[in-house]
C-alpha positions as a Markdown table, in Angstrom:
| # | Residue | x | y | z |
|---|---|---|---|---|
| 1 | Met | -18.1 | 25.6 | -77.1 |
| 2 | Ala | -20.0 | 24.8 | -73.9 |
| 3 | Val | -18.2 | 23.1 | -71.1 |
| 4 | Asn | -19.8 | 20.4 | -69.0 |
| 5 | Ile | -19.1 | 21.7 | -65.5 |
| 6 | Asn | -18.9 | 18.9 | -62.9 |
| 7 | Glu | -20.2 | 19.0 | -59.3 |
| 8 | Thr | -16.7 | 19.0 | -58.0 |
| 9 | Thr | -16.0 | 22.2 | -59.8 |
| 10 | Ile | -19.2 | 23.8 | -58.3 |
| 11 | Arg | -18.1 | 22.8 | -54.8 |
| 12 | Tyr | -14.6 | 24.1 | -55.5 |
| 13 | Val | -15.9 | 27.5 | -56.6 |
| 14 | Lys | -18.3 | 27.7 | -53.6 |
| 15 | Ala | -15.3 | 26.9 | -51.3 |
| 16 | Ile | -13.3 | 29.8 | -52.8 |
| 17 | Lys | -16.3 | 32.1 | -52.2 |
| 18 | Leu | -16.5 | 30.9 | -48.7 |
| 19 | Leu | -12.8 | 31.4 | -48.1 |
| 20 | Ile | -13.1 | 35.0 | -49.5 |
| 21 | Lys | -16.1 | 35.6 | -47.3 |
| 22 | Asn | -14.3 | 34.3 | -44.2 |
| 23 | Lys | -11.3 | 36.4 | -45.1 |
| 24 | Lys | -8.9 | 33.4 | -45.5 |
| 25 | Cys | -7.9 | 35.1 | -48.8 |
| 26 | Lys | -8.8 | 38.5 | -50.2 |
| 27 | Ser | -9.6 | 37.6 | -53.8 |
| 28 | Ile | -9.4 | 35.0 | -56.5 |
| 29 | Arg | -5.9 | 36.4 | -57.3 |
| 30 | Ser | -4.7 | 36.0 | -53.7 |
| 31 | Phe | -6.3 | 32.5 | -53.6 |
| 32 | Ala | -4.3 | 31.6 | -56.7 |
| 33 | Ala | -1.1 | 33.0 | -55.3 |
| 34 | Gln | -1.5 | 31.3 | -52.0 |
| 35 | Cys | -2.2 | 28.0 | -53.7 |
| 36 | Asp | 0.6 | 28.6 | -56.3 |
| 37 | Val | -1.7 | 28.0 | -59.2 |
| 38 | Ile | -2.2 | 30.1 | -62.3 |
| 39 | Tyr | -4.6 | 33.0 | -61.7 |
| 40 | Asn | -6.2 | 32.8 | -65.2 |
| 41 | Ala | -7.0 | 29.1 | -64.7 |
| 42 | Val | -8.7 | 29.8 | -61.3 |
| 43 | Tyr | -10.6 | 32.7 | -62.8 |
| 44 | Glu | -11.9 | 30.5 | -65.7 |
| 45 | Val | -13.0 | 27.9 | -63.2 |
| 46 | Cys | -14.7 | 30.5 | -61.0 |
| 47 | Tyr | -16.7 | 31.7 | -64.0 |
| 48 | Leu | -17.5 | 28.2 | -64.9 |
| 49 | Arg | -15.6 | 28.3 | -68.2 |
| 50 | Arg | -13.6 | 25.1 | -67.3 |
| 51 | Asn | -13.5 | 22.4 | -64.6 |
| 52 | Ala | -11.1 | 22.5 | -61.7 |
| 53 | Thr | -8.1 | 20.3 | -62.2 |
| 54 | Val | -6.8 | 17.7 | -59.7 |
| 55 | Glu | -3.8 | 20.0 | -59.0 |
| 56 | Met | -6.1 | 22.9 | -58.1 |
| 57 | Ile | -8.2 | 20.7 | -55.8 |
| 58 | Glu | -5.1 | 19.2 | -54.2 |
| 59 | Lys | -3.5 | 22.6 | -53.5 |
| 60 | Met | -6.8 | 24.0 | -52.1 |
| 61 | Cys | -6.9 | 21.1 | -49.7 |
| 62 | Leu | -3.2 | 21.5 | -48.7 |
| 63 | Val | -3.2 | 25.2 | -48.2 |
| 64 | Phe | -6.6 | 25.9 | -46.7 |
| 65 | Gly | -7.5 | 22.5 | -45.1 |
| 66 | Val | -10.5 | 22.0 | -47.3 |
| 67 | Ser | -11.5 | 18.3 | -47.3 |
| 68 | Gly | -10.8 | 16.5 | -50.6 |
| 69 | Asp | -13.5 | 14.0 | -49.8 |
| 70 | Tyr | -16.0 | 16.8 | -49.5 |
| 71 | Leu | -14.9 | 18.5 | -52.7 |
| 72 | Leu | -14.9 | 15.3 | -54.7 |
| 73 | Thr | -18.0 | 13.6 | -53.3 |
| 74 | Gly | -20.0 | 16.3 | -51.4 |
| 75 | Lys | -20.0 | 14.0 | -48.4 |
| 76 | Gly | -18.3 | 14.4 | -45.0 |
| 77 | Tyr | -16.8 | 17.5 | -43.5 |
| 78 | His | -16.1 | 20.7 | -45.4 |
| 79 | Thr | -12.7 | 21.1 | -43.7 |
| 80 | Asn | -10.2 | 18.6 | -42.3 |
| 81 | Thr | -10.1 | 20.4 | -39.0 |
| 82 | Asn | -13.8 | 21.2 | -38.5 |
| 83 | Asn | -16.0 | 18.7 | -36.6 |
| 84 | Ala | -19.2 | 20.0 | -38.2 |
| 85 | Pro | -20.0 | 19.6 | -41.9 |
| 86 | Ile | -21.0 | 22.6 | -43.8 |
| 87 | Thr | -24.8 | 22.4 | -44.5 |
| 88 | Gln | -26.4 | 22.6 | -47.8 |
| 89 | His | -28.1 | 25.8 | -46.6 |
| 90 | Gln | -24.8 | 27.4 | -45.9 |
| 91 | Phe | -23.5 | 26.4 | -49.3 |
| 92 | Asn | -26.6 | 27.8 | -51.0 |
| 93 | Glu | -26.0 | 31.1 | -49.2 |
| 94 | Ile | -22.6 | 31.3 | -50.8 |
| 95 | Asp | -24.4 | 31.9 | -54.1 |
| 96 | Asp | -25.3 | 35.3 | -52.7 |
| 97 | Leu | -21.6 | 36.2 | -52.4 |
| 98 | Leu | -21.0 | 36.9 | -56.1 |
| 99 | Pro | -20.2 | 40.5 | -55.3 |
| 100 | Tyr | -17.2 | 39.3 | -53.3 |
| 101 | Leu | -16.1 | 37.2 | -56.2 |
| 102 | Asn | -16.7 | 40.0 | -58.7 |
| 103 | Ala | -14.8 | 42.6 | -56.6 |
| 104 | Ser | -11.8 | 40.3 | -56.5 |
| 105 | Thr | -11.5 | 40.2 | -60.3 |
| 106 | Lys | -11.6 | 44.0 | -61.0 |
| 107 | Ser | -7.9 | 44.1 | -61.1 |
| 108 | Arg | -7.8 | 41.6 | -64.0 |
């Protein structure tokens, strides 16, 4: 059964990829551990098999300072502590980071 993936989930996954690229976490597994969420749930979200939950989004915001407004609406600043919004170009570049994401799941 196909899942209708929402835009918030797309931004959530791209934010995880950016966190991995910027070495804020090593992998999906370490991201899940740091956020105290179930690894398999985050894995399923990262591979667009399900949508991110409110709890997942909330914990990402609390642990990594990612802006909830940005994740939910796509507007505003990417982080709560950054005075410059992430550009669409930067987010599009994140799509090229799939090897980082794939490398983080080899231990699954």
